[in-house]
C-alpha positions in Angstrom: 54.8 12.0 -84.6 55.1 14.8 -82.1 51.4 16.5 -81.3 52.6 19.5 -79.6 49.9 19.4 -77.2 51.2 18.9 -73.4 52.2 21.2 -71.1 55.5 20.5 -69.0 55.9 17.6 -70.2 52.4 15.9 -69.1 50.1 13.8 -71.1 46.3 14.3 -71.7 42.9 12.8 -73.2 44.6 14.3 -76.8 47.5 12.0 -76.5 44.8 9.2 -74.8 42.0 9.5 -77.6 45.0 10.4 -80.0 46.8 6.6 -79.5 44.1 5.1 -78.2 42.2 5.2 -81.7 45.4 3.9 -83.8 45.0 1.0 -81.0 41.4 0.8 -81.8 42.2 1.2 -85.8 44.0 -2.0 -85.7 47.8 -0.6 -85.3 50.5 -4.1 -84.0 52.7 -1.4 -82.4 52.3 2.2 -81.3 55.6 4.1 -81.2 54.5 7.5 -79.2 56.2 10.5 -79.9 59.5 12.0 -78.8 59.7 12.4 -75.5 62.1 14.4 -73.9 64.4 13.0 -70.9 64.8 16.4 -69.8 62.6 19.9 -70.0 65.4 21.8 -72.4 65.5 18.5 -74.2 62.0 19.5 -75.9 61.9 21.0 -79.4 59.1 22.9 -78.1 57.5 23.9 -75.2 54.1 21.5 -75.9 56.1 18.4 -76.1 55.2 15.3 -74.1 58.1 14.4 -72.0 59.3 11.7 -69.1 61.9 13.8 -66.9 59.9 13.5 -63.9 57.9 10.8 -62.2 54.6 13.0 -62.5 54.7 11.8 -65.4 53.6 8.3 -65.8 50.4 8.4 -64.3 48.8 9.6 -67.5 51.2 7.5 -69.8 49.8 4.7 -67.3 46.5 5.3 -68.6 47.1 5.9 -71.9 49.6 2.6 -72.5 46.8 0.5 -70.3 44.3 1.0 -72.9 46.3 0.5 -76.3 47.6 -3.6 -74.6 43.6 -3.7 -73.8 42.5 -2.9 -77.3 45.6 -5.3 -78.8 48.3 -3.3 -79.8 51.6 -2.9 -78.3 52.8 0.3 -76.8 56.3 1.4 -77.0 58.0 5.3 -76.2 60.9 7.0 -78.3 62.9 8.8 -75.5 64.7 11.8 -77.2 66.6 14.8 -76.5 66.4 17.8 -79.2 70.0 19.0 -78.8 69.8 22.2 -80.7 67.0 22.5 -82.2 64.9 23.0 -78.8 63.0 25.6 -77.9 61.1 26.4 -80.8 57.6 27.4 -81.8 54.6 25.2 -82.1 54.6 24.1 -86.3 51.2 26.3 -86.8 52.3 29.3 -85.3 56.0 29.1 -87.5 57.9 26.3 -85.6 60.8 29.3 -85.5 63.4 28.8 -82.9 62.1 31.3 -79.5 65.4 33.3 -78.6 64.1 34.7 -75.7 60.6 34.4 -73.1 58.2 32.3 -71.2 58.6 29.5 -74.0 62.3 29.7 -74.8 65.2 28.6 -73.0 69.1 27.6 -74.1 69.4 24.6 -76.4 72.8 22.8 -76.1 74.9 20.6 -78.4 78.3 19.2 -79.0 79.7 22.1 -80.4 78.5 26.1 -80.2 76.9 25.5 -83.6 73.3 26.8 -84.5 71.1 25.1 -86.8 70.6 27.5 -89.0 72.6 31.3 -89.1 71.0 33.5 -87.3 69.5 30.9 -84.6 70.3 30.5 -81.0 74.0 29.6 -80.7 73.8 25.9 -78.4 76.0 25.8 -75.2 78.6 23.2 -75.8 78.1 20.8 -73.0 81.1 19.7 -70.9 81.5 16.4 -69.8 79.6 16.2 -67.0 77.4 17.7 -68.8 76.5 14.4 -71.0 77.4 12.4 -68.1 74.1 14.2 -66.7 72.2 13.8 -69.9 73.3 9.3 -70.1 71.7 9.4 -66.8 68.3 11.5 -67.8 67.9 8.9 -70.6 68.4 5.8 -67.8 65.9 7.2 -65.5 63.2 8.4 -68.3 63.8 4.4 -69.2 63.2 3.7 -65.5 59.7 5.4 -66.0 59.1 3.7 -69.0 58.8 0.5 -67.3 56.7 2.0 -64.7 53.9 3.4 -67.0 54.4 -0.2 -68.4 55.3 0.4 -72.1 56.8 -2.8 -74.0 59.0 -1.3 -76.6 61.5 1.9 -76.3 63.1 3.8 -79.0 66.5 5.5 -78.7 66.3 8.6 -81.0 69.1 9.7 -82.9 67.9 11.0 -85.8 67.1 13.7 -87.2 69.1 15.9 -86.5 68.6 16.3 -82.2 71.0 15.4 -79.9 72.4 11.9 -80.2 73.0 12.4 -84.3 74.4 15.8 -83.7 76.9 13.7 -81.7 77.7 11.4 -84.4 77.8 14.0 -87.6 80.7 15.7 -88.4 79.1 18.7 -89.7 77.8 19.6 -86.4 80.4 17.6 -83.8 83.7 19.9 -84.3 84.8 18.6 -80.3 88.5 17.2 -79.8 88.0 15.6 -76.8 86.5 11.6 -75.8 83.2 12.9 -77.6 84.8 14.3 -81.2 87.0 13.8 -83.6 87.6 10.1 -84.6 84.0 7.6 -85.5 84.7 5.7 -82.5 84.5 9.2 -80.1 81.3 10.6 -81.9 79.4 7.4 -81.9 80.7 7.1 -78.0 77.5 9.3 -76.9 74.4 7.3 -78.3 76.7 3.5 -77.1 76.4 5.1 -73.6 72.7 5.7 -73.6 71.9 2.7 -75.3 74.0 1.0 -72.0 72.5 3.4 -69.8 69.0 2.5 -71.2 70.2 -1.5 -71.4 71.0 -1.3 -67.8 67.5 -1.1 -66.4 65.4 -2.0 -69.6 64.5 -6.2 -69.1 66.9 -7.7 -72.1 63.5 -9.9 -72.5 61.5 -6.6 -73.9 62.5 -4.9 -77.6 65.0 -1.9 -77.8 65.0 -0.1 -81.0 67.8 3.0 -82.2 66.3 5.2 -84.9 69.2 6.8 -86.9 69.2 8.9 -90.1 71.5 7.1 -92.5 73.0 9.7 -94.2 73.1 13.7 -93.6 72.6 14.2 -97.5 75.5 16.8 -97.3 79.0 16.1 -98.6 81.1 15.8 -96.0 78.6 14.8 -93.4 77.2 11.8 -91.6 77.0 9.0 -94.9 75.3 5.4 -95.5 78.8 3.6 -94.1 79.0 5.6 -91.7 75.6 3.8 -90.5 76.7 0.8 -91.9 79.4 0.4 -89.0 77.5 2.5 -86.5 74.1 -0.3 -86.5 77.2 -3.3 -86.6 78.2 -2.2 -83.4 74.6 -1.5 -81.9 74.3 -5.0 -83.0 76.8 -6.4 -80.6 75.5 -4.0 -78.2 72.6 -5.9 -78.0 70.1 -3.5 -80.0 67.1 -5.3 -81.4 66.1 -3.1 -84.1 67.2 0.1 -86.3 64.7 2.3 -87.4 66.0 4.0 -90.5 64.9 7.5 -91.5 66.9 10.4 -92.5 68.2 14.0 -92.9 67.5 16.5 -90.4 70.8 17.9 -89.3 71.6 20.6 -92.0 68.8 22.9 -93.0 70.0 23.0 -96.7 70.6 19.8 -97.5 69.2 18.3 -100.7 66.8 15.6 -99.7 65.2 13.7 -102.7 61.5 12.7 -101.2 59.2 10.2 -102.7 57.9 6.7 -101.9 60.1 4.0 -100.7 63.5 6.8 -100.6 64.7 5.9 -97.6 63.9 1.8 -98.1 67.3 1.4 -99.5 68.8 2.3 -96.8 66.7 0.1 -94.8 67.3 -2.6 -97.1 71.5 -2.3 -97.1 71.5 -2.8 -93.2 69.5 -5.6 -92.8 70.9 -7.5 -95.4 74.9 -6.5 -95.0 74.7 -6.5 -91.2 71.9 -9.0 -90.2 70.2 -6.9 -87.7 66.5 -6.1 -87.8 65.3 -3.0 -89.7 62.0 -0.8 -89.7 61.1 1.2 -93.2 60.0 4.4 -93.1 59.4 7.4 -95.3 56.3 8.1 -97.7 54.8 4.7 -97.3 51.0 5.3 -98.1 49.5 2.4 -99.5 49.1 -1.3 -98.3 50.4 -3.3 -100.9 53.6 -0.8 -101.5 54.2 -1.6 -97.2 53.2 -5.0 -98.3 55.7 -5.8 -100.8 59.2 -4.0 -98.8 58.2 -7.1 -95.9 58.0 -9.7 -99.3 60.8 -8.3 -100.8 62.9 -8.7 -97.6 64.1 -5.2 -97.4 62.5 -4.3 -93.8 61.0 -6.4 -91.3 58.8 -3.6 -89.9 56.7 -0.6 -91.9 56.8 2.4 -89.6 53.3 4.5 -91.1 53.8 8.3 -89.7 51.6 10.9 -91.5 49.6 8.2 -93.3 48.5 7.1 -89.9 47.7 11.0 -88.8 45.7 11.3 -92.7 43.8 7.5 -91.5 44.1 6.6 -88.1 42.4 3.1 -88.9 45.5 2.2 -91.9 46.3 -1.0 -90.6 42.7 -2.2 -90.9 41.9 -0.9 -94.2 45.4 -2.5 -95.4 44.2 -5.9 -94.4 40.8 -5.4 -96.4 42.9 -4.5 -99.7 45.5 -7.4 -98.6 42.4 -9.2 -98.3 43.3 -10.5 -94.6 40.9 -11.2 -92.2 41.6 -9.4 -89.2 39.3 -8.9 -86.2 37.6 -5.8 -85.2 36.5 -4.2 -81.7 33.7 -6.2 -80.7 32.2 -2.7 -80.8 32.7 -2.3 -84.5 31.7 -6.3 -86.3 28.5 -5.2 -87.2 29.5 -2.9 -89.8 32.2 -5.1 -90.9 29.6 -7.9 -91.5 27.7 -5.0 -93.7 30.4 -4.0 -95.2 31.5 -7.9 -96.4 27.6 -8.3 -96.9 28.3 -5.5 -100.1 
């Protein structure tokens, strides 16, 4: 969950406390918010970044705290594509067309996300290759900072999703047209990251399983893509949906995206993570026990409750370890 609290991509004490609190709260794996591989790949001017070596130092501190408190640190590598150069959500979140905190968005084709927004620059082959290299360079920095999991963000209408969806990709070169061409960029990025990322450390890819729009990316496309990603050595698919067109009708509600994770897991035979309005311990446990997914991602509920995993354990009757500093409170609770 983006915090929109960075300056020039640099993490700060807000990120340390925010992410560290989830480690203290019992999370098994913490995926750091979308961290831009280039400066123009940020959603807003306050996004985290990992496009230069100077970003590493503070991230090392955050990773160290997470690991020291029993969780595993992961990071999401991202490029916002045509959805870049936006205002902070609490200031309206609209795309900024000009001024100090704006820049030219880029995309597979010169089609803006919404009418009236900035028309994105259509990337050349050379510029696409530069972005692939930026993902590779970012993965090297991730490793230097000590993260143990890397997730490539190819969902929610950001750059990689824009390339594989026919709604946003109208190219006629090797990166457009056919299904194989439209997924080429995400495959290139996976291979670039794998060239520097140790094989023994997990590599996730986050996808939108459907655009929820006729003529767009759909569930069958996702099955084909995830089969390719499995063959390429990707370890887990983080299954979300939507985000590529503003007017899609999305029937959001508890577990509404779980069927996508279920189908990919059981038809393709790759690990999946379920996400989306999962807010209750029993709800999350049921998804796992019914083998609809292998991992549960908790997002907004984690913002509401940094200690959700510890509280979930109590609800499910599991006696998990608490930080030594808090154990006396646990004992008092149990006595009651």
